[in-house]
Structure formats: C-alpha cells, structure tokens
C-alpha positions as CSV (number, residue, x, y, z in Angstrom):
1,M,91.0,248.8,125.2
2,E,91.7,250.0,121.6
3,R,89.3,252.3,119.7
4,N,87.7,249.5,117.8
5,G,86.8,247.6,121.0
6,T,89.4,244.9,120.6
7,S,91.8,244.5,123.5
8,A,95.6,244.4,122.9
9,G,95.7,240.8,124.1
10,E,93.0,239.7,121.6
11,K,94.8,241.6,118.9
12,R,98.0,239.7,119.7
13,K,96.2,236.4,119.7
14,D,94.6,237.2,116.3
15,M,98.0,238.2,115.0
16,N,99.5,235.0,116.2
17,A,96.8,233.0,114.4
18,R,97.5,235.0,111.2
19,Q,101.2,234.4,111.5
20,L,100.6,230.7,112.0
21,N,98.5,230.4,108.9
22,Q,101.2,232.2,106.9
23,Q,104.1,230.2,108.3
24,H,102.7,226.6,108.5
25,S,101.4,224.5,105.6
26,I,98.0,222.7,106.0
27,I,99.5,219.8,104.0
28,D,102.4,219.5,106.4
29,F,100.1,219.7,109.4
30,L,97.8,216.9,108.0
31,D,100.8,214.8,107.1
32,Q,102.3,215.1,110.6
33,N,99.0,214.0,112.1
34,G,98.6,210.9,109.9
35,Y,96.3,212.2,107.1
36,R,97.4,211.4,103.6
37,P,95.9,212.7,100.3
38,T,94.2,210.3,98.0
39,S,95.1,212.3,94.9
40,K,96.6,215.5,93.6
41,R,95.2,217.8,90.9
42,G,97.4,220.8,90.2
43,D,97.5,222.9,93.3
44,N,94.7,220.9,95.0
45,Y,95.3,217.9,97.3
46,L,92.2,215.7,97.9
47,Y,91.6,213.8,101.2
48,I,89.0,211.6,102.8
49,S,87.4,214.2,105.2
50,M,88.9,214.0,108.7
51,I,86.3,216.4,110.3
52,R,83.1,214.4,109.8
53,D,81.9,210.8,109.5
54,R,84.0,208.5,107.4
55,E,83.3,208.7,103.7
56,K,84.2,206.5,100.7
57,H,85.2,209.2,98.2
58,A,87.5,212.1,98.9
59,S,85.7,215.4,99.1
60,F,88.1,217.4,101.3
61,K,90.3,219.7,99.2
62,V,93.4,221.7,100.2
63,D,94.7,224.4,97.9
64,I,98.5,224.4,98.5
65,H,99.0,227.7,96.7
66,K,96.4,229.6,98.9
67,N,97.0,227.3,101.9
68,L,93.2,227.0,102.4
69,W,90.9,224.0,102.8
70,Y,87.4,223.3,101.8
71,D,85.1,220.3,102.6
72,H,82.6,219.9,99.8
73,G,80.5,217.4,101.9
74,I,79.5,220.1,104.4
75,G,80.3,223.2,102.4
76,V,82.7,224.6,104.9
77,G,86.3,225.7,104.6
78,G,89.0,228.0,106.0
79,N,92.6,228.3,107.1
80,L,94.9,226.1,109.2
81,V,93.6,227.3,112.6
82,D,90.0,226.8,111.5
83,L,90.9,223.2,110.5
84,A,92.8,222.5,113.7
85,C,89.9,223.7,115.8
86,R,87.6,221.2,114.0
87,I,90.1,218.3,114.3
88,F,90.8,219.0,118.0
89,K,87.1,219.9,118.6
90,T,87.8,223.1,120.5
91,K,87.2,226.8,119.9
92,D,90.2,227.8,122.0
93,V,92.4,229.4,119.4
94,K,95.2,229.8,121.9
95,E,95.3,226.1,122.7
96,V,95.1,225.2,119.0
97,I,98.2,227.4,118.3
98,R,100.0,225.7,121.2
99,L,99.1,222.3,119.8
100,I,100.3,223.1,116.3
101,T,103.5,224.8,117.3
102,G,104.3,222.2,119.9
103,N,104.8,219.5,117.3
104,F,101.6,217.7,118.2
105,S,102.4,214.6,116.2
106,A,105.6,213.7,118.2
107,F,104.1,210.7,120.0
108,H,106.1,211.3,123.1
109,P,106.6,208.0,125.0
110,Q,104.8,207.4,128.2
111,T,105.3,204.8,130.9
112,A,103.5,201.7,129.7
113,A,102.3,200.8,133.2
114,Q,100.8,204.2,133.8
115,V,97.0,204.3,134.3
116,L,95.7,207.7,133.1
117,N,92.9,209.3,135.1
118,Q,90.5,211.8,133.6
119,S,88.4,212.3,136.7
120,G,89.0,215.0,139.2
121,N,91.7,216.9,137.4
122,D,92.5,218.7,134.2
123,K,95.9,217.0,133.5
124,L,94.3,214.6,131.1
125,R,92.0,215.9,128.4
126,I,90.5,213.9,125.5
127,L,90.6,216.1,122.4
128,N,89.1,213.9,119.7
129,E,87.7,210.5,119.1
130,G,87.3,209.3,115.5
131,Y,88.0,206.6,112.9
132,I,91.6,205.3,112.9
133,Q,93.5,207.1,110.2
134,D,97.0,208.0,111.5
135,H,99.5,206.1,109.4
136,R,101.5,205.1,112.5
137,L,98.5,203.5,114.1
138,T,97.5,201.7,110.8
139,D,101.0,200.5,110.5
140,Y,100.8,199.1,114.0
141,L,97.6,197.3,113.3
142,N,99.1,195.9,110.1
143,A,102.1,194.6,112.0
144,R,99.7,192.8,114.4
145,G,97.7,191.3,111.5
146,I,94.5,193.3,112.1
147,S,92.8,194.9,109.2
148,L,91.7,198.6,109.4
149,D,88.1,197.7,108.7
150,V,87.9,195.3,111.6
151,A,89.7,197.7,113.9
152,N,87.4,200.6,113.0
153,Q,84.3,198.4,113.7
154,H,85.3,198.1,117.4
155,C,87.9,200.8,118.2
156,R,88.6,204.4,117.6
157,E,91.6,206.7,117.3
158,L,91.9,208.8,120.4
159,T,93.7,212.1,120.5
160,Y,94.4,213.3,124.1
161,S,96.7,215.5,126.1
162,N,98.3,214.5,129.4
163,Q,100.3,216.9,131.6
164,G,100.7,219.3,128.7
165,R,101.9,216.7,126.2
166,F,99.9,215.3,123.3
167,F,99.3,211.7,122.1
168,K,97.3,209.5,119.8
169,G,96.4,205.9,120.4
170,I,94.0,203.1,119.4
171,C,91.3,203.1,122.1
172,F,88.8,200.4,123.1
173,K,86.0,201.4,125.4
174,N,84.9,199.5,128.5
175,Q,81.6,199.2,130.4
176,S,82.4,202.1,132.7
177,G,83.4,204.6,130.0
178,G,87.2,204.1,130.4
179,Y,89.5,203.2,127.5
180,E,92.3,200.7,126.8
181,L,95.0,202.4,124.8
182,R,97.5,200.8,122.4
183,S,100.1,202.1,119.9
184,K,103.5,200.8,118.9
185,G,105.6,200.1,122.1
186,F,102.8,201.5,124.3
187,K,100.1,199.8,126.4
188,S,98.0,201.7,128.9
189,C,94.5,202.7,129.9
190,I,92.4,205.6,130.8
191,A,90.5,205.0,134.1
192,P,88.0,203.8,135.1
193,K,89.2,200.3,134.4
194,D,86.5,197.7,133.6
195,V,85.6,194.8,131.3
196,T,83.9,195.2,127.9
197,M,80.8,193.3,126.9
198,I,79.6,192.9,123.3
199,E,76.3,191.2,123.1
200,S,75.5,189.5,119.9
201,G,74.4,186.0,120.8
202,D,72.3,184.2,123.5
203,T,74.0,180.8,123.9
204,N,77.8,181.1,124.0
205,L,80.1,183.6,125.7
206,L,83.6,184.0,124.2
207,V,86.1,185.4,126.8
208,F,89.3,187.3,125.8
209,E,92.0,188.8,127.9
210,G,92.6,191.9,125.8
211,F,91.0,193.6,122.8
212,M,93.8,192.8,120.4
213,D,93.0,189.1,121.0
214,F,89.3,189.8,120.3
215,L,90.2,191.6,117.0
216,S,92.4,188.6,116.2
217,Y,89.4,186.3,116.7
218,V,87.4,188.4,114.2
219,M,90.3,188.0,111.7
220,L,90.3,184.1,112.1
221,P,87.2,182.4,110.7
222,V,88.7,179.0,111.9
223,F,87.8,180.0,115.5
224,H,84.4,181.5,114.9
225,V,81.6,180.2,117.1
226,A,77.9,180.6,116.3
227,D,75.4,182.5,118.5
228,A,78.1,184.1,120.6
229,S,78.6,187.2,122.6
230,F,82.0,188.5,123.6
231,L,83.5,189.4,127.0
232,I,86.9,191.2,126.9
233,L,88.4,191.3,130.4
234,N,90.9,194.0,129.6
235,S,92.9,192.4,132.5
236,V,92.7,188.9,134.0
237,S,92.5,190.6,137.4
238,L,88.9,191.6,136.5
239,V,87.6,188.0,136.3
240,G,85.7,188.5,139.6
241,R,84.0,191.6,138.2
242,A,82.8,189.7,135.2
243,S,80.7,187.2,137.2
244,E,77.4,188.6,136.0
245,Y,78.3,188.0,132.4
246,L,79.9,184.6,132.9
247,S,76.9,183.3,134.8
248,A,74.4,184.4,132.1
249,Y,75.6,182.1,129.3
250,D,75.2,178.3,128.9
251,S,78.7,177.8,127.4
252,K,81.9,179.7,127.9
253,C,84.9,179.6,125.4
254,L,88.1,180.9,126.8
255,F,90.7,182.6,124.5
256,L,93.1,183.6,127.3
257,D,96.9,183.9,127.1
258,N,99.2,180.8,127.4
259,D,101.1,182.3,130.3
260,P,100.9,181.8,134.1
261,S,98.3,184.6,134.6
262,G,96.1,183.4,131.7
263,L,96.3,179.8,132.8
264,K,95.4,180.8,136.4
265,A,92.4,182.8,135.2
266,A,91.2,179.9,133.0
267,A,91.5,177.5,135.9
268,Q,89.5,179.9,138.1
269,I,86.7,180.1,135.6
270,R,86.6,176.4,135.0
271,Q,86.3,175.8,138.8
272,T,83.5,178.3,139.2
273,Y,81.3,177.9,136.1
274,P,79.9,174.9,134.2
275,R,80.5,174.1,130.5
276,V,83.8,175.9,130.0
277,I,85.9,175.1,126.9
278,D,89.6,176.3,127.0
279,M,90.3,177.3,123.4
280,S,93.9,178.2,124.2
281,L,94.8,174.5,123.4
282,F,94.4,175.4,119.7
283,Y,97.2,177.9,119.9
284,A,99.3,176.2,122.5
285,G,102.5,177.0,120.7
286,Q,101.9,180.7,120.9
287,K,101.7,183.2,123.7
288,D,98.2,184.4,122.7
289,L,95.7,184.5,119.9
290,N,97.3,187.5,118.3
291,E,100.6,185.8,118.1
292,Y,98.8,182.8,116.4
293,L,97.3,185.2,113.9
294,S,100.6,186.9,113.2
295,Q,102.3,183.5,112.5
296,N,99.3,182.2,110.5
297,S,98.2,185.2,108.6
298,K,98.4,183.5,105.2
299,C,96.0,180.7,106.2
300,I,93.1,180.7,103.9
301,E,89.6,180.0,105.0
302,Q,89.0,176.9,103.0
303,D,92.0,175.2,104.6
304,C,90.7,175.8,108.1
305,V,88.4,173.3,109.9
306,A,85.4,174.9,111.4
307,L,85.0,174.4,115.2
308,A,81.7,173.6,116.7
309,L,80.5,173.3,120.3
C-alpha cells in the first residue's frame, strides 16, 4: 500500500485508463461502434446521444481537440473511459479498457447454428440493449427492405460478449426472455428459445415464422389485416408450444415460408384449428414474405389491393 492509501495495482489501472484516454480518440471509438456525427462545428462533433433514450435533435458533443465529451441533455461529460462505461453499462474500468483495446467493433463471425446460453455460466454476457444505431446493422436492415423506424419499434441493438469475444446484433425478444439475433451473414438466438406474442387485436391472429417476416408485413400495407394480433414462432418447430395462442383467436392467417418446413407447419395448423387462411399463396413465387418485400419494395400503396377476411 502506498502512502496515499492507493495500492500499486489500482495506480497501474488508473494509469492505464489515463493512457487510453491519451492514445485513443473518442471520435474513432464512436465511429468503430457505429455512431456517426450529425454535424461538425469547429472542434466539436455533434451526435444523437447514445447513452440515453433516443432523441430527435443532437445534444451530445465531442471536443476533438480536448478529446472530451458532454451530453447537454443530462448535463454529464467526461473522457473516453467514462463514455465507454456508460455505453457498455458497467463500472468495471478494467473490462472497459479490454473492450476498447480489443477492437470491440470487429464483428467476429460465429457459427450461425449456435444457440447461445446465458443461464448457468458467465461465458455469455449482455452488455447493452438500446436503439439500433450501428451503421452495419442499419445497412443490413436496408438491404432487407426494413426501415429503421419499423425495426426500432419492435427490435433492439444488442451488445454482448461470448467466450471473451464481443458482438452486436439486432435482437427480438421472446415470451421467455430469450432473443433472436440477426446481422449480415449471421442468424442465431440467445436461450431460452420461445415464441413471441404481440397482442393488438381480438379477432385475427397473424402467424409468422421469423421476426424479419413480421417486420416485412409491417412494411407491406397490401397485406394488413384489421383487428389482428401477431404470433412469431421464431422456429416452425415451436408450433406445438403456440397452441394456447392459436386456440384463442377466431381466424388465423399464416405468413409462413414457401419451403418444405413452412408448408408442413401450415398443414399442421390447418388440420388442428378452424378458420385458417394460408397467405403464402400471395407470395408463392418467393421463399418468404421478406423476399417478396425485397423484390417489390417500389410498390406504392395506392397500387395495392387491400385484403379482407
């Protein structure tokens, strides 16, 4: 213990944090993690705040000369480590330093079939859940024909670590607290696996295989059905688990994939429940509803014929 009561280890950690603030730019850190300035004024870069609820006007400032930030919306500012602690939602400075110096934004590929499990071990850790802002994720949504506003109504950007490596993805929550995860070239989930139910109507239940198809439905007024709730299976293997929801509605509209597994699930539902309408006939030339959206993204609403039950 040194004379001022600070241990040598704490002093080394503080020194590392100071060195990090001196050697790494806040602007570069934000850029690597998908945050872009809305404008530049001299030495100041202005951003939509990434450390609180989404705002319409940029009030987060970075002084590139001093390498300091300040959020006018909450009256708080600091250095790179302070900002990273808020973004990653942790007070562990040592971990934050490791995240920054380990090239957090690398998007290391994972095995697409891997089911990540956050229960019973510390290998998987969710670091942050917020609005979708990373440009790679917004580019992915754009390529799939999904607007950012629609995605942010139903999904979030998830920042997580798995076995010491760090990732970001678009997440969609299920009934048991697990997540479906998507990004370019990556499809997985965080256990527990379950369906997702969105209740907004009393008469009709619209059934989707995955959440990208559900988002595609929102983007396609031609398919909209009045007085409807939404069931996203997150896997056709979960049809049996969805029985309580399928039984509760008078009419069921199926927006499943036009592939063997989707056709099999649709047949199972038609055989088990009354008043089932297979909507996949309207996009029979495409694999699924998202592919239909991608190939018909220029269709304007007045050219579409409204569907009615």
